[in-house]
Backbone as numpy.savetxt, mean C-alpha at the origin, in Angstrom:
# Nx Ny Nz CAx CAy CAz Cx Cy Cz
12.05 16.08 1.81 10.79 15.48 1.39 11.08 14.24 0.54
10.26 13.21 0.71 10.31 12.06 -0.18 9.20 12.25 -1.21
9.60 12.48 -2.45 8.65 12.80 -3.51 8.43 11.56 -4.36
7.20 11.04 -4.34 6.93 9.79 -5.04 6.71 10.03 -6.53
7.44 9.26 -7.34 7.27 9.29 -8.78 6.36 8.12 -9.14
5.14 8.43 -9.54 4.14 7.41 -9.74 4.47 6.53 -10.94
4.41 5.22 -10.72 4.52 4.26 -11.81 3.19 3.53 -11.92
2.60 3.57 -13.10 1.32 2.90 -13.31 1.49 1.39 -13.30
0.38 0.70 -13.14 0.43 -0.75 -13.24 0.70 -1.13 -14.69
0.90 -2.40 -14.95 1.37 -2.85 -16.26 0.34 -2.68 -17.37
-0.95 -2.52 -17.01 -2.05 -2.43 -17.98 -2.20 -3.72 -18.77
-1.72 -4.83 -18.24 -1.94 -6.13 -18.85 -2.42 -7.11 -17.79
-3.35 -7.95 -18.19 -3.88 -8.96 -17.29 -2.81 -10.02 -17.03
-2.58 -10.34 -15.76 -1.54 -11.30 -15.40 -1.85 -12.70 -15.88
-3.12 -13.02 -16.09 -3.50 -14.37 -16.51 -3.59 -14.50 -18.03
-4.32 -13.58 -18.67 -4.56 -13.70 -20.11 -3.54 -12.96 -20.96
-2.86 -11.96 -20.36 -1.91 -11.16 -21.11 -2.55 -10.07 -21.94
-3.90 -9.98 -21.92 -4.58 -8.96 -22.71 -4.38 -7.58 -22.10
-4.40 -6.56 -22.97 -4.24 -5.20 -22.50 -5.53 -4.72 -21.83
-5.39 -4.04 -20.70 -6.54 -3.48 -20.00 -6.80 -2.09 -20.56
-7.93 -1.93 -21.22 -8.23 -0.71 -21.96 -8.92 0.32 -21.09
-8.96 1.54 -21.58 -9.58 2.66 -20.89 -11.01 2.33 -20.47
-11.30 2.52 -19.19 -12.65 2.28 -18.68 -12.91 0.84 -18.29
-11.99 -0.05 -18.59 -12.19 -1.47 -18.29 -11.95 -1.74 -16.81
-12.81 -2.58 -16.25 -12.68 -2.96 -14.85 -11.60 -4.02 -14.70
-10.79 -3.88 -13.66 -9.77 -4.89 -13.36 -9.62 -5.03 -11.85
-8.99 -6.10 -11.43 -8.77 -6.37 -10.01 -7.28 -6.42 -9.73
-6.85 -5.71 -8.70 -5.45 -5.74 -8.26 -5.34 -6.61 -7.03
-4.33 -7.47 -7.00 -4.17 -8.43 -5.91 -2.74 -8.40 -5.40
-2.57 -8.29 -4.08 -1.26 -8.44 -3.45 -1.19 -9.82 -2.83
-0.13 -10.56 -3.14 0.04 -11.90 -2.59 1.47 -12.09 -2.09
1.61 -13.06 -1.20 2.94 -13.45 -0.71 3.50 -14.52 -1.61
4.68 -14.27 -2.15 5.36 -15.26 -2.99 6.83 -15.30 -2.61
7.25 -16.43 -2.07 8.65 -16.63 -1.67 9.14 -15.52 -0.74
8.29 -15.15 0.23 8.67 -14.15 1.22 8.54 -12.72 0.76
8.10 -12.49 -0.48 7.92 -11.15 -1.02 6.45 -10.91 -1.31
6.01 -9.67 -1.14 4.66 -9.28 -1.55 4.73 -8.79 -2.98
3.91 -9.38 -3.85 3.90 -8.99 -5.26 2.48 -8.60 -5.66
2.38 -7.80 -6.72 1.09 -7.36 -7.22 0.83 -7.92 -8.61
-0.40 -8.37 -8.82 -0.85 -8.78 -10.14 -2.21 -8.14 -10.41
-2.47 -7.78 -11.66 -3.74 -7.20 -12.06 -4.45 -8.18 -13.00
-5.78 -8.28 -12.83 -6.56 -9.25 -13.60 -7.77 -8.57 -14.24
-8.01 -8.88 -15.50 -9.21 -8.40 -16.18 -10.43 -9.01 -15.53
-11.54 -8.29 -15.55 -12.77 -8.80 -14.94 -13.22 -10.10 -15.58
-12.95 -10.27 -16.86 -13.40 -11.47 -17.59 -12.75 -12.76 -17.10
-11.58 -12.67 -16.46 -10.91 -13.88 -15.98 -10.87 -13.95 -14.45
-11.44 -12.96 -13.79 -11.39 -12.89 -12.33 -12.21 -14.01 -11.70
-11.57 -14.79 -10.84 -12.23 -15.90 -10.16 -12.24 -15.71 -8.65
-11.90 -14.51 -8.21 -11.81 -14.25 -6.78 -10.36 -14.31 -6.32
-10.09 -13.77 -5.13 -8.70 -13.70 -4.64 -8.15 -15.08 -4.30
-6.84 -15.29 -4.50 -6.21 -16.56 -4.15 -6.07 -16.72 -2.64
-5.67 -17.91 -2.22 -5.58 -18.20 -0.78 -4.52 -17.38 -0.07
-3.41 -17.09 -0.73 -2.30 -16.40 -0.08 -2.37 -14.89 -0.24
-3.60 -14.36 -0.35 -3.79 -12.93 -0.62 -3.49 -12.08 0.61
-2.81 -10.96 0.38 -2.61 -9.94 1.42 -3.78 -8.96 1.37
-4.21 -8.61 0.16 -5.35 -7.73 -0.02 -5.65 -7.59 -1.50
-6.87 -7.11 -1.81 -7.23 -6.92 -3.21 -8.24 -5.79 -3.32
-8.33 -5.19 -4.52 -9.28 -4.13 -4.76 -9.64 -4.07 -6.24
-10.77 -3.44 -6.51 -11.32 -3.33 -7.86 -11.17 -1.90 -8.37
-10.76 -1.75 -9.61 -10.55 -0.42 -10.19 -11.03 -0.39 -11.63
-11.02 0.83 -12.20 -11.26 1.00 -13.62 -10.05 1.71 -14.22
-9.58 1.21 -15.35 -8.41 1.78 -15.99 -8.72 3.19 -16.50
-7.83 4.13 -16.19 -7.99 5.50 -16.64 -6.91 5.82 -17.68
-6.97 7.03 -18.20 -5.99 7.44 -19.20 -4.57 7.34 -18.64
-3.61 6.82 -19.40 -2.22 6.73 -18.92 -1.64 8.07 -18.51
-2.13 9.16 -19.13 -1.60 10.48 -18.81 -2.39 11.18 -17.71
-3.43 10.53 -17.20 -4.27 11.16 -16.18 -3.49 11.37 -14.89
-3.77 12.48 -14.21 -3.14 12.75 -12.92 -3.98 12.25 -11.76
-5.12 11.63 -12.07 -6.01 11.15 -11.02 -5.54 9.77 -10.56
-4.65 9.78 -9.57 -4.05 8.56 -9.04 -4.65 8.27 -7.67
-4.95 7.02 -7.39 -5.52 6.66 -6.10 -4.63 5.67 -5.38
-4.69 5.72 -4.07 -4.00 4.73 -3.25 -4.80 3.44 -3.23
-4.11 2.35 -2.92 -4.82 1.13 -2.53 -5.60 1.44 -1.25
-6.64 0.69 -0.95 -7.42 0.93 0.28 -6.54 0.87 1.53
-6.88 1.66 2.52 -6.09 1.74 3.74 -5.94 0.39 4.43
-6.99 -0.44 4.42 -6.88 -1.75 5.05 -5.87 -2.64 4.33
-5.77 -2.49 3.02 -4.79 -3.26 2.25 -3.38 -2.79 2.60
-3.19 -1.47 2.68 -1.88 -0.92 3.06 -1.49 -1.39 4.45
-2.43 -1.36 5.38 -2.15 -1.81 6.75 -1.76 -3.27 6.78
-2.47 -4.09 6.03 -2.15 -5.51 6.04 -0.79 -5.78 5.40
-0.45 -5.02 4.36 0.88 -5.13 3.76 1.95 -4.78 4.78
1.73 -3.71 5.54 2.65 -3.31 6.60 2.82 -4.44 7.63
1.72 -5.06 8.01 1.77 -6.14 9.00 2.48 -7.38 8.47
2.46 -7.55 7.14 3.10 -8.72 6.53 4.60 -8.54 6.36
5.09 -7.30 6.43 6.52 -7.06 6.24 7.32 -7.71 7.37
8.31 -8.50 7.05 9.13 -9.08 8.10 9.97 -8.03 8.80
10.17 -8.20 10.10 10.97 -7.27 10.89 12.44 -7.68 10.77
12.97 -7.51 9.55 14.33 -7.95 9.24 15.17 -6.75 8.83
16.50 -6.83 9.03 17.39 -5.70 8.70 17.24 -5.19 7.28
17.04 -6.10 6.31 16.95 -5.65 4.92 15.60 -5.03 4.57
14.68 -5.00 5.53 13.36 -4.40 5.30 13.18 -3.10 6.08
14.19 -2.67 6.83 14.03 -1.51 7.72 13.74 -0.22 6.95
14.45 0.00 5.83 14.22 1.21 5.05 12.80 1.24 4.48
12.39 0.11 3.91 11.04 0.02 3.35 9.99 0.22 4.44
10.19 -0.40 5.57 9.24 -0.29 6.69 9.14 1.16 7.17
10.27 1.86 7.22 10.28 3.24 7.68 9.52 4.15 6.70
9.82 4.03 5.40 9.15 4.87 4.41 7.65 4.58 4.39
7.28 3.31 4.44 5.87 2.95 4.48 5.18 3.51 5.72
5.89 3.50 6.83 5.35 4.07 8.07 5.05 5.54 7.92
5.96 6.30 7.30 5.74 7.72 7.08 4.50 7.96 6.21
4.34 7.14 5.20 3.17 7.27 4.34 1.88 6.97 5.11
1.95 5.98 6.00 0.77 5.61 6.77 0.43 6.67 7.82
1.44 7.35 8.33 1.19 8.48 9.24 0.48 9.59 8.46
0.96 9.86 7.26 0.35 10.90 6.44 -1.10 10.57 6.11
-1.40 9.29 5.88 -2.75 8.87 5.56 -3.60 8.62 6.80
-2.99 8.86 7.96 -3.68 8.70 9.26 -4.12 7.27 9.54
-3.38 6.33 8.97 -3.58 4.92 9.31 -2.87 4.63 10.62
-1.70 5.25 10.80 -0.93 5.16 12.04 -0.81 6.53 12.67
-0.72 6.55 13.98 -0.54 7.80 14.72 0.75 7.71 15.54
1.63 8.69 15.37 2.89 8.72 16.11 2.61 9.09 17.57
3.01 8.20 18.49 2.78 8.41 19.91 4.02 8.94 20.62
5.18 8.42 20.25 6.42 8.82 20.92 7.62 8.43 20.07
8.75 9.09 20.34 10.02 8.75 19.72 11.09 8.74 20.80
11.85 7.65 20.86 12.90 7.54 21.88 14.04 6.69 21.37
15.16 6.74 22.08 16.35 5.97 21.70 16.31 4.58 22.33
16.76 3.58 21.57 16.87 2.25 22.15 18.28 2.03 22.70
18.59 0.82 23.11 19.89 0.52 23.73 21.05 0.69 22.76
20.77 0.57 21.47 21.82 0.74 20.45 21.95 2.19 19.99
21.15 3.07 20.59 21.20 4.48 20.21 20.38 4.81 18.98
19.58 3.85 18.51 18.73 4.09 17.36 17.44 4.78 17.79
16.96 5.69 16.94 15.69 6.37 17.22 14.54 5.45 16.83
13.63 5.19 17.76 12.52 4.28 17.53 11.20 5.03 17.70
10.34 4.91 16.69 9.01 5.50 16.76 8.02 4.50 17.34
7.20 4.94 18.27 6.09 4.14 18.76 4.82 4.69 18.13
4.08 3.79 17.47 2.91 4.21 16.71 1.68 3.41 17.14
0.53 4.05 17.02 -0.73 3.40 17.36 -1.62 3.37 16.13
-2.28 2.22 15.91 -3.21 2.08 14.80 -4.63 2.05 15.34
-5.42 3.09 15.11 -6.80 3.12 15.60 -7.69 2.06 14.96
-7.34 1.59 13.77 -8.18 0.63 13.05 -8.28 -0.70 13.77
-7.14 -1.20 14.25 -7.17 -2.48 14.96 -6.63 -2.37 16.38
-6.43 -1.11 16.83 -5.99 -0.83 18.21 -4.71 -1.58 18.57
-3.74 -1.54 17.65 -2.45 -2.18 17.88 -1.35 -1.12 17.97
-0.27 -1.49 18.64 0.88 -0.60 18.77 2.05 -1.19 18.00
2.81 -0.32 17.37 3.95 -0.76 16.55 5.17 0.08 16.88
6.33 -0.53 16.76 7.58 0.18 16.92 8.39 0.05 15.63
8.84 1.20 15.14 9.57 1.23 13.87 10.82 2.08 14.06
11.94 1.56 13.59 13.20 2.30 13.68 13.19 3.45 12.68
13.50 4.64 13.17 13.56 5.84 12.33 14.96 5.94 11.74
15.06 6.02 10.41 16.37 6.03 9.78 16.29 6.75 8.44
17.44 7.19 7.96 17.51 7.81 6.64 17.67 6.70 5.61
16.70 6.50 4.73 16.79 5.43 3.73 17.98 5.62 2.81
18.63 4.53 2.47 19.78 4.58 1.57 19.39 4.29 0.12
18.17 3.81 -0.08 17.71 3.41 -1.42 16.32 3.96 -1.68
16.19 5.29 -1.54 14.89 5.94 -1.62 14.17 5.66 -2.94
14.87 5.80 -4.07 14.22 5.63 -5.37 13.70 4.21 -5.55
14.48 3.23 -5.12 14.06 1.83 -5.22 12.81 1.58 -4.37
12.77 2.15 -3.15 11.61 1.98 -2.28 10.39 2.67 -2.88
10.57 3.88 -3.40 9.47 4.59 -4.04 8.87 3.78 -5.18
9.73 3.22 -6.01 9.26 2.44 -7.15 8.50 1.20 -6.68
9.00 0.55 -5.64 8.34 -0.66 -5.15 6.96 -0.34 -4.58
6.88 0.70 -3.74 5.60 1.05 -3.14 4.61 1.55 -4.19
5.11 2.32 -5.16 4.24 2.81 -6.23 3.68 1.65 -7.04
4.53 0.69 -7.36 4.09 -0.46 -8.15 3.05 -1.30 -7.40
3.19 -1.37 -6.08 2.28 -2.19 -5.27 0.99 -1.46 -4.91
1.08 -0.18 -4.60 -0.01 0.47 -3.88 -0.72 1.60 -4.60
-0.31 1.98 -5.80 -1.01 3.01 -6.54 -1.81 2.38 -7.66
-2.94 3.01 -8.00 -3.78 2.47 -9.06 -4.49 3.55 -9.82
-5.68 3.21 -10.30 -6.48 4.15 -11.07 -7.72 4.54 -10.26
-8.88 4.47 -10.87 -10.13 4.83 -10.21 -10.63 3.64 -9.42
-10.40 3.67 -8.11 -10.70 2.52 -7.27 -12.17 2.49 -6.89
-12.76 1.30 -6.94 -14.15 1.10 -6.54 -14.23 1.02 -5.03
-14.86 2.01 -4.40 -14.89 2.10 -2.93 -15.66 0.96 -2.29
-16.47 0.22 -3.09 -17.24 -0.88 -2.52 -16.60 -2.23 -2.76
-15.44 -2.24 -3.40 -14.80 -3.51 -3.74 -13.34 -3.51 -3.34
-13.09 -3.58 -2.02 -11.72 -3.65 -1.53 -11.69 -4.47 -0.27
-10.67 -5.30 -0.14 -10.59 -6.18 1.01 -9.14 -6.38 1.44
-8.94 -6.45 2.74 -7.65 -6.86 3.29 -7.90 -8.18 3.99
-7.11 -9.17 3.66 -7.32 -10.50 4.20 -6.44 -10.71 5.42
-7.03 -10.59 6.60 -6.32 -10.84 7.85 -6.82 -12.14 8.44
-6.18 -12.60 9.49 -6.54 -13.87 10.09 -7.50 -13.75 11.26
-7.90 -12.53 11.63 -8.78 -12.42 12.76 -10.20 -12.12 12.32
-11.20 -12.58 13.06 -12.59 -12.42 12.68 -12.94 -10.96 12.51
-13.79 -10.72 11.49 -14.32 -9.38 11.29 -13.37 -8.43 10.60
-12.21 -8.92 10.16 -11.23 -8.01 9.57 -11.43 -7.81 8.08
-12.25 -8.65 7.43 -12.43 -8.54 5.99 -13.51 -7.54 5.62
-13.51 -6.42 6.28 -14.53 -5.42 6.04 -14.24 -4.66 4.76
-15.31 -4.23 4.10 -15.17 -3.38 2.93 -15.16 -1.94 3.40
-14.14 -1.22 2.96 -13.93 0.13 3.46 -14.42 1.16 2.46
-15.21 2.11 2.92 -15.60 3.24 2.10 -14.62 4.37 2.38
-13.95 4.85 1.35 -12.91 5.83 1.58 -12.97 6.93 0.53
-14.17 7.38 0.21 -14.30 8.41 -0.80 -13.54 9.68 -0.39
-13.58 10.00 0.91 -12.88 11.20 1.37 -11.42 10.91 1.66
-11.16 9.86 2.42 -9.79 9.62 2.88 -8.91 9.03 1.80
-9.50 8.45 0.76 -8.71 7.83 -0.30 -9.07 8.41 -1.66
-9.41 9.69 -1.68 -9.77 10.35 -2.93 -8.60 10.35 -3.88
-8.86 10.37 -5.18 -7.80 10.36 -6.18 -6.89 11.56 -5.99
-5.59 11.31 -6.14 -4.61 12.36 -5.99 -4.51 13.16 -7.29
-4.35 14.47 -7.19 -4.14 15.29 -8.37 -2.66 15.58 -8.59
-1.83 15.19 -7.65 -0.38 15.34 -7.81 0.28 14.25 -6.99
1.53 13.88 -7.29 2.18 12.83 -6.54 2.24 13.15 -5.05
1.91 12.17 -4.20 1.95 12.42 -2.77 3.36 12.62 -2.27
3.52 13.46 -1.28 4.82 13.70 -0.68 4.77 13.33 0.79
5.87 12.81 1.29 5.95 12.37 2.67 7.18 12.96 3.31
7.06 13.57 4.47 8.21 14.11 5.16 9.19 13.01 5.52
10.45 13.27 5.38 11.46 12.27 5.73 11.58 12.13 7.24
11.01 13.03 7.96 10.99 12.94 9.43 9.56 13.10 9.90
9.12 12.29 10.90 7.75 12.41 11.40 7.50 13.73 12.05
8.53 14.48 12.37 8.36 15.79 12.95 8.02 16.80 11.88
């Protein structure tokens, strides 16, 4: 099992540097910077809307640091982050772990697993949200803790506003606001993901 150790966001506004206090509304933004996806959080008082290079953004309220009520970023944001990942050798472990999480969240559906010409196991996955097919190499990650920390820092938050989340894609109609009260309910314990899709 891959057991995620949740790391909270910084609790500081990326623009003003002020501390985000309990109950305060803030906005989380994923952007592309120098080929990497990074996350910044902004207090509502300085929020001017998402920047041009946004991968996705969502609105939350800061909860107690010791609270176990952890929520995922919206599924559309996670999907867009997955689509933004380059298909490069140094991203294979991250892509695989993220894929397992997306299968667990039912963003992706495993259709088949087969060997390629190099003898690598390749998963074929289908995304019902945008009706796309993806192929991901199945592998044992060599840097599990590092990947867990990166995904936790990017994709976990506090009490997410179900009416204020967006994934910025390039195709028409993709900037839909997703209601996910059931599918994205706050977690009461750290999510676990099987190391194998089986």
